[in-house]
N, C-alpha and C positions, 0 to 999 in steps of 0.2 A: 793408621786411622782412616776408614773410608767415610767420606761424607755422601750422604743421602739427599738428593734434592729432586725437584721436578723439571723435567726438560722443558724448552720453550715449546715443543710439540703438545706434551701432555697439558700445558697450561691452556693453549689455543683451544683443545678439545673440550677442556672443563668451562672455559669462558663460552664456546659455542653451544654447548649444551643447556647451559644455564639460560642464555639467549633464548633458546628455542621454548625451554620450559616457562620462562618469562612472557614470552608471545601466545602461548597456549592459554596460559591463566588470564591474561589480559584480553583475549579475544572472548572471553565468556562474559566480560562485564565492560562491552564498548558501547553499550547504550548510553545516551545521554540523557540527563536527568529533564530537561527542557524540550518538550516537543513543542515547537510554535509553528502554527499552521495560519500565515498570514492571508493566503488567499486559496481559494479552490483550485485554481491552474496549477498550484504549487504542491498541491497534496501528494501525488505519486513520486514526486523528486525528494520531498522530505520524508516520506515513509520509507522509503530506499535505503536512506542513512540508517534506519534502525533494524533492518532486514538482515536476517542470518539465514543462510541455507538450512533448510530443515525445519524452518520454524515458519509459522503462520500470524501475520500481523493484521490485526482488524483495526480500523478507526471507525467508532461508531459515534453517534450523536443520537440520545436516547431522550426518556422522560419528555416527550412531547417536544424536542429541539431544544431543552433547556440544559442538557448535560451532556459530557462528551467523555469518552475512554479510550484508551489504547488497550488491546488485548492481545496477549501473545499466547499461542496455543491454547486458546479458549480459557485463559485465565486473566482477569481484569489485573493490568498492573498498575497498582495504585501509586507506584512511586514515578510514573511517569504520566502525570495528568496533563493532557493537551492543553495548551494556551491557545485559544481561537476566538474570532468573532463571531459569535453564535448568531448574530443577526444575518450574516451573509448567508448562511446555512438554512435559515428559516425561509427564504423566498427562492428556493429551489426546488425542480422537479426533476426526478431521475426516470430514464425510460430505456427501455430495450426495443427492438425493431421487431415487430411480429411477423409471421409467414407472409402476411398481405403487403408488406413493406411500410406499415404504419407505425407511428411510436405507440408502444405500451406502456403506461406508467408502472412502475415496480413498486411493489408493495414486500417491504424487507422482511423476511422471516423472523420470528424471535431467535434471540442468541441465549443458548442455555450454558452458565458456566457452573462452577462449583456450588455457588450459593445464590445465584440470580438467575431471574429469567430477564433478559432486556429486549423490548421491542423498540428497534431502532428506527428513527425515520430517516437515517442516512447510514450508509455503512460502505467502506472503501476497503478492499483487502488486497494483501500480498500475499500469494500461496508459497507453499514450501518449495516450490520449484522455481520462483521468482516471477511466475505471471502476476498479473493483478486483474482487479474487477474491469470489466470493459462494459459501458453505457454511454449514452449521451445524457447530459444535464442542462436543463435549461436554466439561465439564470439571467434575471431581466429579460432583455431580448437577445441575448446570446446563446449559442449552444455549443457546450465543450464536448468534445468525443475523446473518449477515453479508450485507448486501444489495449489489448490483453498482453502485451509484452512490452518490448522496449522502445516503443515509438512515443513521440513527443504527444503530448495533447493539442488537438485540432481545435481551432475556435473559428465559428462562421455565426452569421447573423440569418441564415436561410435554414429552415426546417428541411426542405428537401435535400438541400447540398448536406446536410448533416447525416441524413438517412443513407444518402450516396456515398457518402464517405465510409460510415459504418459500416455499410454490406460491402463495399469493396474490400475493406480489410477482413472482414468474416468471412468472406469466399474466396478471399485471396486471388483477387482481379477478374474472376468469373462474371460474364455480363448474365445477368439475371433479366430475363424478359417475361412479360406477362403474357399468358395465353389466354386468349378468348374463348 
């Protein structure tokens, strides 16, 4: 009588395949339920925990800075309601640096989702390729400089220094001189 059984090698292959399938399935569900943003300085770090390659994440504050949402690939994600101190975001001003080297306040464009049009008073995005929104935010007497890729947020209390740091990163160190 011949016994039929699995060899050790066959069992290892089966366990490895089950592990691979399990990790693939779990990677689609790795978003945590609580998105807690305690400080504007930490927004980039916190949102990167929820980002997946090929997906865009937008953190928006809207409804005259009274509500917030996490939007993933242009769909409001109702199960991930951000927990934030909205008062901290009501006292901010968001700027880009214009061609003349001056700060120009950003007026955020409306976001169109499947069922809503949202007019944000603040928006921070992490794009599909891992880049993020880049601008200068004035909060109280500090300027927070958000760079487009994997650099940390810089903080200064001097507007001209904020512009200089932002321009240095934007133009990759090329000195920009004014011509008269």
